[in-house]
DRENVO-354467 format. One record per residue: residue number from 0; residue in three letters; x, y, z of N, C-alpha, C, O in turn. Coordinates in steps of 0.001 Angstrom, whole numbers, plus 524288, in hexadecimal, padded with zeros to 5 digits. Atoms other than C-alpha are relative to their C-alpha. Example, Ala and Ser with C-alpha at 12.3 -4.5 7.8 and 13.67 -1.06 7.14 Angstrom:
! residues 2
<pt><nr>0</nr><rest>ala</rest><n_xx>8037A</n_xx><n_yy>7FB5A</n_yy><n_zz>80000</n_zz><ca_xx>8300C</ca_xx><ca_yy>7EE6C</ca_yy><ca_zz>81E78</ca_zz><c_xx>80384</c_xx><c_yy>804B0</c_yy><c_zz>80000</c_zz><o_xx>80790</o_xx><o_yy>8049D</o_yy><o_zz>80299</o_zz></pt>
<pt><nr>1</nr><rest>ser</rest><n_xx>7FCCC</n_xx><n_yy>7FB5A</n_yy><n_zz>7FFC4</n_zz><ca_xx>83566</ca_xx><ca_yy>7FBDC</ca_yy><ca_zz>81BE4</ca_zz><c_xx>7FCFE</c_xx><c_yy>80442</c_yy><c_zz>802DA</c_zz><o_xx>7FEFB</o_xx><o_yy>80896</o_yy><o_zz>80383</o_zz></pt>
//
This chain:
! residues 63
<pt><nr>0</nr><rest>met</rest><n_xx>80040</n_xx><n_yy>7FCC3</n_yy><n_zz>80279</n_zz><ca_xx>80362</ca_xx><ca_yy>7FF4E</ca_yy><ca_zz>7FF62</ca_zz><c_xx>80130</c_xx><c_yy>805ED</c_yy><c_zz>80195</c_zz><o_xx>804A6</o_xx><o_yy>807CE</o_yy><o_zz>80457</o_zz></pt>
<pt><nr>1</nr><rest>ile</rest><n_xx>7FC20</n_xx><n_yy>7F8D2</n_yy><n_zz>8025A</n_zz><ca_xx>8044C</ca_xx><ca_yy>80EAB</ca_yy><ca_zz>7FBD9</ca_zz><c_xx>7FC1E</c_xx><c_yy>802BE</c_yy><c_zz>8040C</c_zz><o_xx>7F77F</o_xx><o_yy>80228</o_yy><o_zz>80540</o_zz></pt>
<pt><nr>2</nr><rest>ala</rest><n_xx>802A2</n_xx><n_yy>7FC3C</n_yy><n_zz>7FBF6</n_zz><ca_xx>80193</ca_xx><ca_yy>81838</ca_yy><ca_zz>80558</ca_zz><c_xx>80293</c_xx><c_yy>80717</c_yy><c_zz>7FDD3</c_zz><o_xx>80478</o_xx><o_yy>80A05</o_yy><o_zz>80122</o_zz></pt>
<pt><nr>3</nr><rest>ala</rest><n_xx>7FCE2</n_xx><n_yy>7F9BD</n_yy><n_zz>7FFD0</n_zz><ca_xx>806E9</ca_xx><ca_yy>826D8</ca_yy><ca_zz>7FED3</ca_zz><c_xx>7FBBB</c_xx><c_yy>803F8</c_yy><c_zz>802EF</c_zz><o_xx>7F6FA</o_xx><o_yy>8039A</o_yy><o_zz>8038C</o_zz></pt>
<pt><nr>4</nr><rest>asp</rest><n_xx>801A9</n_xx><n_yy>7FD1B</n_yy><n_zz>7FD9D</n_zz><ca_xx>80457</ca_xx><ca_yy>83133</ca_yy><ca_zz>80581</ca_zz><c_xx>7FA95</c_xx><c_yy>803BE</c_yy><c_zz>7FE72</c_zz><o_xx>7F9A5</o_xx><o_yy>80399</o_yy><o_zz>7F9BB</o_zz></pt>
<pt><nr>5</nr><rest>ala</rest><n_xx>80800</n_xx><n_yy>801FC</n_yy><n_zz>8037E</n_zz><ca_xx>7F472</ca_xx><ca_yy>83529</ca_yy><ca_zz>8028F</ca_zz><c_xx>7FF4F</c_xx><c_yy>8065F</c_yy><c_zz>7FCBF</c_zz><o_xx>7FB27</o_xx><o_yy>8081B</o_yy><o_zz>7FB0E</o_zz></pt>
<pt><nr>6</nr><rest>asp</rest><n_xx>80014</n_xx><n_yy>7FC40</n_yy><n_zz>80349</n_zz><ca_xx>7FB42</ca_xx><ca_yy>84325</ca_yy><ca_zz>7FBAB</ca_zz><c_xx>801F4</c_xx><c_yy>7FDB2</c_yy><c_zz>7F98A</c_zz><o_xx>803B8</o_xx><o_yy>7FFB3</o_yy><o_zz>7F58A</o_zz></pt>
<pt><nr>7</nr><rest>val</rest><n_xx>7FF3C</n_xx><n_yy>801CC</n_yy><n_zz>805B1</n_zz><ca_xx>7FC21</ca_xx><ca_yy>83895</ca_yy><ca_zz>7F1BA</ca_zz><c_xx>7FE1A</c_xx><c_yy>802E7</c_yy><c_zz>7FC1E</c_zz><o_xx>8001D</o_xx><o_yy>80359</o_yy><o_zz>7F7C5</o_zz></pt>
<pt><nr>8</nr><rest>thr</rest><n_xx>806B1</n_xx><n_yy>7FDB4</n_yy><n_zz>803ED</n_zz><ca_xx>7EEDD</ca_xx><ca_yy>84035</ca_yy><ca_zz>7EBB4</ca_zz><c_xx>800F1</c_xx><c_yy>80416</c_yy><c_zz>7FF90</c_zz><o_xx>7FCFC</o_xx><o_yy>80666</o_yy><o_zz>7FE1D</o_zz></pt>
<pt><nr>9</nr><rest>ile</rest><n_xx>7FEB3</n_xx><n_yy>7FC6E</n_yy><n_zz>80188</n_zz><ca_xx>7F569</ca_xx><ca_yy>84B41</ca_yy><ca_zz>7EA50</ca_zz><c_xx>80571</c_xx><c_yy>803C6</c_yy><c_zz>800B1</c_zz><o_xx>806B7</o_xx><o_yy>80859</o_yy><o_zz>7FFF1</o_zz></pt>
<pt><nr>10</nr><rest>thr</rest><n_xx>7FA34</n_xx><n_yy>7FFD5</n_yy><n_zz>80306</n_zz><ca_xx>802D1</ca_xx><ca_yy>84AA5</ca_yy><ca_zz>7E9BE</ca_zz><c_xx>803A3</c_xx><c_yy>7FDD7</c_yy><c_zz>7FAB5</c_zz><o_xx>8047B</o_xx><o_yy>7F922</o_yy><o_zz>7FA33</o_zz></pt>
<pt><nr>11</nr><rest>pro</rest><n_xx>7FFF9</n_xx><n_yy>8065C</n_yy><n_zz>803BA</n_zz><ca_xx>8085E</ca_xx><ca_yy>845C3</ca_yy><ca_zz>7DD28</ca_zz><c_xx>804BA</c_xx><c_yy>7FE8C</c_yy><c_zz>7FECD</c_zz><o_xx>806C9</o_xx><o_yy>7FD49</o_yy><o_zz>7FAA5</o_zz></pt>
<pt><nr>12</nr><rest>ala</rest><n_xx>7F8A2</n_xx><n_yy>801D4</n_yy><n_zz>7FF7B</n_zz><ca_xx>81698</ca_xx><ca_yy>842FD</ca_yy><ca_zz>7E2A5</ca_zz><c_xx>7FE5E</c_xx><c_yy>7F81D</c_yy><c_zz>801AC</c_zz><o_xx>7FF38</o_xx><o_yy>7F39A</o_yy><o_zz>80040</o_zz></pt>
<pt><nr>13</nr><rest>val</rest><n_xx>80147</n_xx><n_yy>80454</n_yy><n_zz>7FE47</n_zz><ca_xx>80FE8</ca_xx><ca_yy>83B42</ca_yy><ca_zz>7EB5A</ca_zz><c_xx>7FCA2</c_xx><c_yy>7FBE1</c_yy><c_zz>7FB59</c_zz><o_xx>7FE12</o_xx><o_yy>7F752</o_yy><o_zz>7FAD3</o_zz></pt>
<pt><nr>14</nr><rest>glu</rest><n_xx>804A5</n_xx><n_yy>80418</n_yy><n_zz>804B4</n_zz><ca_xx>804FE</ca_xx><ca_yy>83476</ca_yy><ca_zz>7DFF5</ca_zz><c_xx>80673</c_xx><c_yy>7FF73</c_yy><c_zz>7FEA9</c_zz><o_xx>808AC</o_xx><o_yy>7FD86</o_yy><o_zz>80277</o_zz></pt>
<pt><nr>15</nr><rest>leu</rest><n_xx>7FD3F</n_xx><n_yy>8019E</n_yy><n_zz>8039C</n_zz><ca_xx>810A8</ca_xx><ca_yy>83314</ca_yy><ca_zz>7D80C</ca_zz><c_xx>804FE</c_xx><c_yy>7F913</c_yy><c_zz>80432</c_zz><o_xx>80731</o_xx><o_yy>7F526</o_yy><o_zz>80281</o_zz></pt>
<pt><nr>16</nr><rest>ala</rest><n_xx>7FB2E</n_xx><n_yy>80367</n_yy><n_zz>7FB58</n_zz><ca_xx>819F9</ca_xx><ca_yy>82A86</ca_yy><ca_zz>7E4EB</ca_zz><c_xx>7FAC8</c_xx><c_yy>7F901</c_yy><c_zz>7FEEB</c_zz><o_xx>7FB4B</o_xx><o_yy>7F484</o_yy><o_zz>7FD46</o_zz></pt>
<pt><nr>17</nr><rest>leu</rest><n_xx>804CE</n_xx><n_yy>8035E</n_yy><n_zz>7FF43</n_zz><ca_xx>80C5F</ca_xx><ca_yy>822F3</ca_yy><ca_zz>7E666</ca_zz><c_xx>800A3</c_xx><c_yy>7FA85</c_yy><c_zz>7F8A3</c_zz><o_xx>801EE</o_xx><o_yy>7F622</o_yy><o_zz>7F727</o_zz></pt>
<pt><nr>18</nr><rest>gly</rest><n_xx>8013B</n_xx><n_yy>8043C</n_yy><n_zz>80519</n_zz><ca_xx>809CF</ca_xx><ca_yy>81E04</ca_yy><ca_zz>7D868</ca_zz><c_xx>80556</c_xx><c_yy>7FCDF</c_yy><c_zz>7FE4D</c_zz><o_xx>804AF</o_xx><o_yy>7F862</o_yy><o_zz>7FCB4</o_zz></pt>
<pt><nr>19</nr><rest>asn</rest><n_xx>7FAED</n_xx><n_yy>802EE</n_yy><n_zz>80301</n_zz><ca_xx>8189D</ca_xx><ca_yy>819A7</ca_yy><ca_zz>7D3E4</ca_zz><c_xx>8011F</c_xx><c_yy>7FCF0</c_yy><c_zz>80544</c_zz><o_xx>80409</o_xx><o_yy>7F93B</o_yy><o_zz>80452</o_zz></pt>
<pt><nr>20</nr><rest>cys</rest><n_xx>80057</n_xx><n_yy>80394</n_yy><n_zz>7FC3A</n_zz><ca_xx>81801</ca_xx><ca_yy>81358</ca_yy><ca_zz>7E254</ca_zz><c_xx>7FC84</c_xx><c_yy>7FAA8</c_yy><c_zz>7FE86</c_zz><o_xx>7FE1D</o_xx><o_yy>7F620</o_yy><o_zz>7FE6D</o_zz></pt>
<pt><nr>21</nr><rest>val</rest><n_xx>80369</n_xx><n_yy>8035E</n_yy><n_zz>80068</n_zz><ca_xx>80D6D</ca_xx><ca_yy>80C02</ca_yy><ca_zz>7DFA8</ca_zz><c_xx>7FFA4</c_xx><c_yy>7FD48</c_yy><c_zz>7FA52</c_zz><o_xx>7FD92</o_xx><o_yy>7F8F2</o_yy><o_zz>7FA21</o_zz></pt>
<pt><nr>22</nr><rest>glu</rest><n_xx>7FDEE</n_xx><n_yy>800CD</n_yy><n_zz>80477</n_zz><ca_xx>81126</ca_xx><ca_yy>80AEC</ca_yy><ca_zz>7D09C</ca_zz><c_xx>806DF</c_xx><c_yy>7FC3D</c_yy><c_zz>80079</c_zz><o_xx>807B7</o_xx><o_yy>7F879</o_yy><o_zz>7FD9A</o_zz></pt>
<pt><nr>23</nr><rest>phe</rest><n_xx>7FACF</n_xx><n_yy>801A7</n_yy><n_zz>7FDD7</n_zz><ca_xx>81F2E</ca_xx><ca_yy>80673</ca_yy><ca_zz>7D52A</ca_zz><c_xx>7FE62</c_xx><c_yy>7FB17</c_yy><c_zz>8017E</c_zz><o_xx>800D7</o_xx><o_yy>7F7F2</o_yy><o_zz>7FED0</o_zz></pt>
<pt><nr>24</nr><rest>phe</rest><n_xx>800BE</n_xx><n_yy>802BD</n_yy><n_zz>7FD10</n_zz><ca_xx>8188D</ca_xx><ca_yy>7FB8F</ca_yy><ca_zz>7DDE9</ca_zz><c_xx>7FB87</c_xx><c_yy>7FD1A</c_yy><c_zz>7FBBC</c_zz><o_xx>7FA52</o_xx><o_yy>7F873</o_yy><o_zz>7FBAF</o_zz></pt>
<pt><nr>25</nr><rest>ala</rest><n_xx>80684</n_xx><n_yy>8042B</n_yy><n_zz>804A9</n_zz><ca_xx>80CEF</ca_xx><ca_yy>7F5D2</ca_yy><ca_zz>7D3E5</ca_zz><c_xx>80560</c_xx><c_yy>7FCA9</c_yy><c_zz>7FB12</c_zz><o_xx>80575</o_xx><o_yy>7F823</o_yy><o_zz>7F971</o_zz></pt>
<pt><nr>26</nr><rest>asn</rest><n_xx>7FF18</n_xx><n_yy>80316</n_yy><n_zz>803BE</n_zz><ca_xx>817B9</ca_xx><ca_yy>7F4C1</ca_yy><ca_zz>7C9EC</ca_zz><c_xx>805F7</c_xx><c_yy>7FBA5</c_yy><c_zz>80001</c_zz><o_xx>807EF</o_xx><o_yy>7F85C</o_yy><o_zz>7FD19</o_zz></pt>
<pt><nr>27</nr><rest>his</rest><n_xx>7F945</n_xx><n_yy>80307</n_yy><n_zz>7FE88</n_zz><ca_xx>82590</ca_xx><ca_yy>7EFF4</ca_yy><ca_zz>7D0C4</ca_zz><c_xx>7FDBE</c_xx><c_yy>7FBFD</c_yy><c_zz>80462</c_zz><o_xx>80128</o_xx><o_yy>7F8DB</o_yy><o_zz>805AC</o_zz></pt>
<pt><nr>28</nr><rest>thr</rest><n_xx>8025A</n_xx><n_yy>80423</n_yy><n_zz>7FCE8</n_zz><ca_xx>81BB4</ca_xx><ca_yy>7E6FD</ca_yy><ca_zz>7DB1C</ca_zz><c_xx>7FDAB</c_xx><c_yy>7FD43</c_yy><c_zz>80050</c_zz><o_xx>7F9C4</o_xx><o_yy>7FFF2</o_yy><o_zz>7FF7D</o_zz></pt>
<pt><nr>29</nr><rest>asp</rest><n_xx>807B8</n_xx><n_yy>800F6</n_yy><n_zz>7FDE8</n_zz><ca_xx>80EF6</ca_xx><ca_yy>7DC94</ca_yy><ca_zz>7DE87</ca_zz><c_xx>7FE58</c_xx><c_yy>80108</c_yy><c_zz>803B7</c_zz><o_xx>7FC6F</o_xx><o_yy>7FDEC</o_yy><o_zz>806D8</o_zz></pt>
<pt><nr>30</nr><rest>met</rest><n_xx>7FFD2</n_xx><n_yy>7FEA2</n_yy><n_zz>7F8F0</n_zz><ca_xx>80DED</ca_xx><ca_yy>7E4BD</ca_yy><ca_zz>7E9ED</ca_zz><c_xx>7F8B8</c_xx><c_yy>80288</c_yy><c_zz>7FD6E</c_zz><o_xx>7F84D</o_xx><o_yy>804AC</o_yy><o_zz>7F925</o_zz></pt>
<pt><nr>31</nr><rest>lys</rest><n_xx>8029E</n_xx><n_yy>7FCC9</n_yy><n_zz>800F5</n_zz><ca_xx>7FE12</ca_xx><ca_yy>7E957</ca_yy><ca_zz>7EAF3</ca_zz><c_xx>8022C</c_xx><c_yy>8064A</c_yy><c_zz>801A5</c_zz><o_xx>805CB</o_xx><o_yy>80789</o_yy><o_zz>8048D</o_zz></pt>
<pt><nr>32</nr><rest>ile</rest><n_xx>7FF9C</n_xx><n_yy>7FBAE</n_yy><n_zz>7FFBE</n_zz><ca_xx>7FD4B</ca_xx><ca_yy>7F6F4</ca_yy><ca_zz>7EA1B</ca_zz><c_xx>7FC18</c_xx><c_yy>80363</c_yy><c_zz>80209</c_zz><o_xx>7F94D</o_xx><o_yy>804F5</o_yy><o_zz>7FE73</o_zz></pt>
<pt><nr>33</nr><rest>ser</rest><n_xx>8041E</n_xx><n_yy>7FD36</n_yy><n_zz>7FDFF</n_zz><ca_xx>7F3AE</ca_xx><ca_yy>7FF45</ca_yy><ca_zz>7F378</ca_zz><c_xx>80161</c_xx><c_yy>80458</c_yy><c_zz>80121</c_zz><o_xx>805EE</o_xx><o_yy>80446</o_yy><o_zz>802AD</o_zz></pt>
<pt><nr>34</nr><rest>val</rest><n_xx>7FDEA</n_xx><n_yy>7FA83</n_yy><n_zz>7FEDB</n_zz><ca_xx>7F4C1</ca_xx><ca_yy>80E71</ca_yy><ca_zz>7F5BD</ca_zz><c_xx>7F9E2</c_xx><c_yy>800C3</c_yy><c_zz>8052B</c_zz><o_xx>7F5E2</o_xx><o_yy>7FECC</o_yy><o_zz>806FA</o_zz></pt>
<pt><nr>35</nr><rest>ala</rest><n_xx>8034B</n_xx><n_yy>7FFD6</n_yy><n_zz>7F9BA</n_zz><ca_xx>7EE18</ca_xx><ca_yy>812B1</ca_yy><ca_zz>80130</ca_zz><c_xx>8006B</c_xx><c_yy>80615</c_yy><c_zz>7FE17</c_zz><o_xx>803CF</o_xx><o_yy>8083C</o_yy><o_zz>7FB71</o_zz></pt>
<pt><nr>36</nr><rest>met</rest><n_xx>7FE49</n_xx><n_yy>7FA10</n_yy><n_zz>801C0</n_zz><ca_xx>7EA4B</ca_xx><ca_yy>82138</ca_yy><ca_zz>80071</ca_zz><c_xx>7F98A</c_xx><c_yy>7FF97</c_yy><c_zz>8047F</c_zz><o_xx>7F645</o_xx><o_yy>7FC35</o_yy><o_zz>8057E</o_zz></pt>
<pt><nr>37</nr><rest>trp</rest><n_xx>802EB</n_xx><n_yy>7FAE2</n_yy><n_zz>7FCC7</n_zz><ca_xx>7E229</ca_xx><ca_yy>82D04</ca_yy><ca_zz>80A1A</ca_zz><c_xx>7FDCC</c_xx><c_yy>80178</c_yy><c_zz>7FEE0</c_zz><o_xx>7FD2E</o_xx><o_yy>80067</o_yy><o_zz>7FA3A</o_zz></pt>
<pt><nr>38</nr><rest>asp</rest><n_xx>80084</n_xx><n_yy>7F908</n_yy><n_zz>7FFD7</n_zz><ca_xx>7DC32</ca_xx><ca_yy>838D1</ca_yy><ca_zz>80AF8</ca_zz><c_xx>80495</c_xx><c_yy>8015A</c_yy><c_zz>80218</c_zz><o_xx>80768</o_xx><o_yy>7FF35</o_yy><o_zz>80558</o_zz></pt>
<pt><nr>39</nr><rest>ile</rest><n_xx>7FA84</n_xx><n_yy>7FCF1</n_yy><n_zz>7FC90</n_zz><ca_xx>7E6A7</ca_xx><ca_yy>8426C</ca_yy><ca_zz>80D57</ca_zz><c_xx>7FED9</c_xx><c_yy>8028B</c_yy><c_zz>803FA</c_zz><o_xx>80246</o_xx><o_yy>8045B</o_yy><o_zz>806D2</o_zz></pt>
<pt><nr>40</nr><rest>ser</rest><n_xx>80358</n_xx><n_yy>7FCD7</n_yy><n_zz>7FC64</n_zz><ca_xx>7DDBE</ca_xx><ca_yy>848A8</ca_yy><ca_zz>815BC</ca_zz><c_xx>801C7</c_xx><c_yy>7FB69</c_yy><c_zz>80582</c_zz><o_xx>803E3</o_xx><o_yy>7FCB9</o_yy><o_zz>809A0</o_zz></pt>
<pt><nr>41</nr><rest>leu</rest><n_xx>7FF83</n_xx><n_yy>80586</n_yy><n_zz>7FB4A</n_zz><ca_xx>7DF08</ca_xx><ca_yy>83B48</ca_yy><ca_zz>81F02</ca_zz><c_xx>806E4</c_xx><c_yy>80077</c_yy><c_zz>8045C</c_zz><o_xx>807CE</o_xx><o_yy>80081</o_yy><o_zz>80914</o_zz></pt>
<pt><nr>42</nr><rest>ala</rest><n_xx>7FB4D</n_xx><n_yy>7FE3D</n_yy><n_zz>80056</n_zz><ca_xx>7ED93</ca_xx><ca_yy>83DBD</ca_yy><ca_zz>81EB1</ca_zz><c_xx>806A0</c_xx><c_yy>7FF57</c_yy><c_zz>7FA7F</c_zz><o_xx>80575</o_xx><o_yy>7FDA5</o_yy><o_zz>7F626</o_zz></pt>
<pt><nr>43</nr><rest>lys</rest><n_xx>7FBC1</n_xx><n_yy>8015A</n_yy><n_zz>80605</n_zz><ca_xx>7FC22</ca_xx><ca_yy>83CA0</ca_yy><ca_zz>813CC</ca_zz><c_xx>801A7</c_xx><c_yy>7FC35</c_yy><c_zz>8010B</c_zz><o_xx>7FFDB</o_xx><o_yy>7F8F3</o_yy><o_zz>7FDFF</o_zz></pt>
<pt><nr>44</nr><rest>gly</rest><n_xx>7FE4C</n_xx><n_yy>804A2</n_yy><n_zz>80026</n_zz><ca_xx>8029B</ca_xx><ca_yy>83221</ca_yy><ca_zz>817FB</ca_zz><c_xx>7FCE9</c_xx><c_yy>7FA3D</c_yy><c_zz>803A6</c_zz><o_xx>7FBBC</o_xx><o_yy>7FAE6</o_yy><o_zz>80843</o_zz></pt>
<pt><nr>45</nr><rest>ile</rest><n_xx>80185</n_xx><n_yy>804FA</n_yy><n_zz>7FFE2</n_zz><ca_xx>7FD3D</ca_xx><ca_yy>82369</ca_yy><ca_zz>819C0</ca_zz><c_xx>8021D</c_xx><c_yy>80182</c_yy><c_zz>809A8</c_zz><o_xx>7FFE3</o_xx><o_yy>8036A</o_yy><o_zz>80D78</o_zz></pt>
<pt><nr>46</nr><rest>asp</rest><n_xx>7FF6F</n_xx><n_yy>7FD85</n_yy><n_zz>7FB04</n_zz><ca_xx>802A6</ca_xx><ca_yy>82610</ca_yy><ca_zz>827BE</ca_zz><c_xx>7FB77</c_xx><c_yy>801D0</c_yy><c_zz>804C2</c_zz><o_xx>7F8DE</o_xx><o_yy>7FFAF</o_yy><o_zz>80832</o_zz></pt>
<pt><nr>47</nr><rest>asp</rest><n_xx>80369</n_xx><n_yy>7FFE5</n_yy><n_zz>7FD31</n_zz><ca_xx>7FBFE</ca_xx><ca_yy>82FD3</ca_yy><ca_zz>82C14</ca_zz><c_xx>7F969</c_xx><c_yy>7FE89</c_yy><c_zz>7FE84</c_zz><o_xx>7F689</o_xx><o_yy>8016E</o_yy><o_zz>80111</o_zz></pt>
<pt><nr>48</nr><rest>leu</rest><n_xx>802B9</n_xx><n_yy>80126</n_yy><n_zz>7FEDB</n_zz><ca_xx>7EFDD</ca_xx><ca_yy>829AD</ca_yy><ca_zz>82879</ca_zz><c_xx>7FEA3</c_xx><c_yy>7FC11</c_yy><c_zz>8023F</c_zz><o_xx>7F9FF</o_xx><o_yy>7FBF8</o_yy><o_zz>80384</o_zz></pt>
<pt><nr>49</nr><rest>val</rest><n_xx>80071</n_xx><n_yy>805A1</n_yy><n_zz>7FBE2</n_zz><ca_xx>7F123</ca_xx><ca_yy>81BC7</ca_yy><ca_zz>8301B</ca_zz><c_xx>8000B</c_xx><c_yy>80255</c_yy><c_zz>8052B</c_zz><o_xx>7FD52</o_xx><o_yy>8011D</o_yy><o_zz>808F1</o_zz></pt>
<pt><nr>50</nr><rest>ser</rest><n_xx>800A0</n_xx><n_yy>7FECE</n_yy><n_zz>7F851</n_zz><ca_xx>7F4E0</ca_xx><ca_yy>823B0</ca_yy><ca_zz>83C85</ca_zz><c_xx>7FA09</c_xx><c_yy>80486</c_yy><c_zz>7FFEB</c_zz><o_xx>7FA48</o_xx><o_yy>8078F</o_yy><o_zz>803A4</o_zz></pt>
<pt><nr>51</nr><rest>arg</rest><n_xx>8051E</n_xx><n_yy>7FEBE</n_yy><n_zz>800C8</n_zz><ca_xx>7E6F5</ca_xx><ca_yy>829F3</ca_yy><ca_zz>839AF</ca_zz><c_xx>7FADF</c_xx><c_yy>7FDF6</c_yy><c_zz>800D9</c_zz><o_xx>7F659</o_xx><o_yy>7FF6E</o_yy><o_zz>8018A</o_zz></pt>
<pt><nr>52</nr><rest>leu</rest><n_xx>803B4</n_xx><n_yy>8057B</n_yy><n_zz>8011A</n_zz><ca_xx>7E078</ca_xx><ca_yy>81EF1</ca_yy><ca_zz>8391E</ca_zz><c_xx>7FDEC</c_xx><c_yy>7FF44</c_yy><c_zz>7FBD1</c_zz><o_xx>7F988</o_xx><o_yy>7FD82</o_yy><o_zz>7FCB0</o_zz></pt>
<pt><nr>53</nr><rest>tyr</rest><n_xx>800B6</n_xx><n_yy>7FF73</n_yy><n_zz>8051A</n_zz><ca_xx>7DE82</ca_xx><ca_yy>81F2E</ca_yy><ca_zz>82B0F</ca_zz><c_xx>80172</c_xx><c_yy>7FD02</c_yy><c_zz>7FE19</c_zz><o_xx>80615</o_xx><o_yy>7FBCE</o_yy><o_zz>7FE84</o_zz></pt>
<pt><nr>54</nr><rest>val</rest><n_xx>7FADA</n_xx><n_yy>80268</n_yy><n_zz>8033B</n_zz><ca_xx>7DFB4</ca_xx><ca_yy>815A0</ca_yy><ca_zz>82123</ca_zz><c_xx>7FE33</c_xx><c_yy>8010E</c_yy><c_zz>7FA5F</c_zz><o_xx>7F9AD</o_xx><o_yy>802A2</o_yy><o_zz>7F9F4</o_zz></pt>
<pt><nr>55</nr><rest>pro</rest><n_xx>801BF</n_xx><n_yy>7FCC2</n_yy><n_zz>80557</n_zz><ca_xx>7DEED</ca_xx><ca_yy>81950</ca_yy><ca_zz>811CF</ca_zz><c_xx>800D0</c_xx><c_yy>7F9DA</c_yy><c_zz>7FE2D</c_zz><o_xx>802ED</o_xx><o_yy>7F59F</o_yy><o_zz>7FF0E</o_zz></pt>
<pt><nr>56</nr><rest>gln</rest><n_xx>80257</n_xx><n_yy>8036C</n_yy><n_zz>80475</n_zz><ca_xx>7D8FB</ca_xx><ca_yy>813A6</ca_yy><ca_zz>80752</ca_zz><c_xx>80680</c_xx><c_yy>7FDD9</c_yy><c_zz>7FD5D</c_zz><o_xx>80A87</o_xx><o_yy>8004F</o_yy><o_zz>7FC73</o_zz></pt>
<pt><nr>57</nr><rest>val</rest><n_xx>7FC93</n_xx><n_yy>802E2</n_yy><n_zz>8047D</n_zz><ca_xx>7E15E</ca_xx><ca_yy>80894</ca_yy><ca_zz>7FF94</ca_zz><c_xx>7FE38</c_xx><c_yy>7FF57</c_yy><c_zz>7FD25</c_zz><o_xx>7F9BB</o_xx><o_yy>7FDF5</o_yy><o_zz>7FE2C</o_zz></pt>
<pt><nr>58</nr><rest>thr</rest><n_xx>7FEFC</n_xx><n_yy>8023C</n_yy><n_zz>804E1</n_zz><ca_xx>7E1C2</ca_xx><ca_yy>805DF</ca_yy><ca_zz>7F291</ca_zz><c_xx>80208</c_xx><c_yy>7FDFA</c_yy><c_zz>7FE5E</c_zz><o_xx>80652</o_xx><o_yy>7FFCE</o_yy><o_zz>7FD31</o_zz></pt>
<pt><nr>59</nr><rest>ala</rest><n_xx>7FC21</n_xx><n_yy>80358</n_yy><n_zz>8035B</n_zz><ca_xx>7E645</ca_xx><ca_yy>7FA36</ca_yy><ca_zz>7EBD8</ca_zz><c_xx>80123</c_xx><c_yy>80136</c_yy><c_zz>7FA22</c_zz><o_xx>7FDBE</o_xx><o_yy>80108</o_yy><o_zz>7F6BB</o_zz></pt>
<pt><nr>60</nr><rest>leu</rest><n_xx>7FF63</n_xx><n_yy>7FDFA</n_yy><n_zz>807FD</n_zz><ca_xx>7EC8B</ca_xx><ca_yy>7FE8E</ca_yy><ca_zz>7DD3C</ca_zz><c_xx>8007B</c_xx><c_yy>7FB0F</c_yy><c_zz>7FE6E</c_zz><o_xx>7FC91</o_xx><o_yy>7F910</o_yy><o_zz>7FC79</o_zz></pt>
<pt><nr>61</nr><rest>val</rest><n_xx>7FBDE</n_xx><n_yy>80429</n_yy><n_zz>80325</n_zz><ca_xx>7F60A</ca_xx><ca_yy>7F242</ca_yy><ca_zz>7D8FB</ca_zz><c_xx>7FE6B</c_xx><c_yy>7FA74</c_yy><c_zz>804EC</c_zz><o_xx>7FF1A</o_xx><o_yy>7FAA7</o_yy><o_zz>809AD</o_zz></pt>
<pt><nr>62</nr><rest>gly</rest><n_xx>8013E</n_xx><n_yy>8040C</n_yy><n_zz>7FB59</n_zz><ca_xx>7F0C8</ca_xx><ca_yy>7E3A6</ca_yy><ca_zz>7DF12</ca_zz><c_xx>7FCEC</c_xx><c_yy>7FEE0</c_yy><c_zz>7FFE8</c_zz><o_xx>7FB66</o_xx><o_yy>7FBBE</o_yy><o_zz>80339</o_zz></pt>
//
């Protein structure tokens, strides 16, 4: 599971990094890939999100 910071939806560099990461693992491994997403108003990073007892939305991308 990949959990990029929530600003992935508004910061092109973060969006590009997430896309590159997913593409690499999809092309070079047989791993199942999921992405965790959440509203940026809840938290920026996954660490802050779970410390506030929220659960991200998880979407399977590959596998």
